[in-house]
Phi, psi and omega in degrees: 000124177295161175214159177258120177242141173300141178308134183216146178296342174300332181264020185305300186300308174292336174288317177302311176307326179286311179301312182290333176295324180297324182096181181297149175111178188253051189244015176270082175304133178101003181255334184074024179287127180246164184304327179262011180282128170252111195256337186293325179268158181297325174292316177300321174302303179302321172300314181299315179295323184291320175298323176299319181280343182267356186257034184297333183232121172251181177311146176080354177088015180282130174248153174235151170230117180258133167222160180243144185265105188230148173212119185056048175055026163251132192266115179269331186177185174225165176206146186231135165254131172254123176235130189153189179231027182285181180294322183296312177301317184291340171275310190259342181100168178281329182239131177232142179207155175212148181241122177305145190310314174298346179260357184282160180070033168250348178094006185295319179299310181304311182293311184296317178295330172291323178296310188293326175297336168291320174296324182291310173309316179299323181273008175090011179274120182272336166208159188229155175262138170227143187236136172218157175303138180312319185279352193273075189287327174297327181288312180304323178291322183296316184295316180293322179296332175273012179093008182297132177251121185292118175279320173162186180241135188239133175284128175238179182298339187258357185110188186292147183221133171270144177246124173243144170248137174238123171282130186270000000 
């Protein structure tokens, strides 16, 4: 049975395995990985996790809640809840997630999003914005399965993106 867990150094090796499966780049949505984060060494990994814990409030009052999707000590993906109303949230959404390629098509994103919607409700968010690339139909289905209502498709720097709202 999968579970959502707070990022932990205990899962350094399984997290690296997932990271390598994605390949180079910063495309693991839901992990909070930045360009300057060095995650290969134990010290660098611990520093990255400390940064995630220490960044609870950004300019504009935005907060992050990071969770990893884990089953039997295997990291399947990550999901992040950004709460606040700053430009970052309005551009990228309140929730972002990513599932490693070998773990896709198992319903893990749908399950994790449902759990994170519960956390959003607990934090007092009555509705949340989710954004996905227009061509990412699996992500669109995940959002729609959790009650997402399409606001529209918007042109962004990265191409067209679907904008959905979910009432929590």
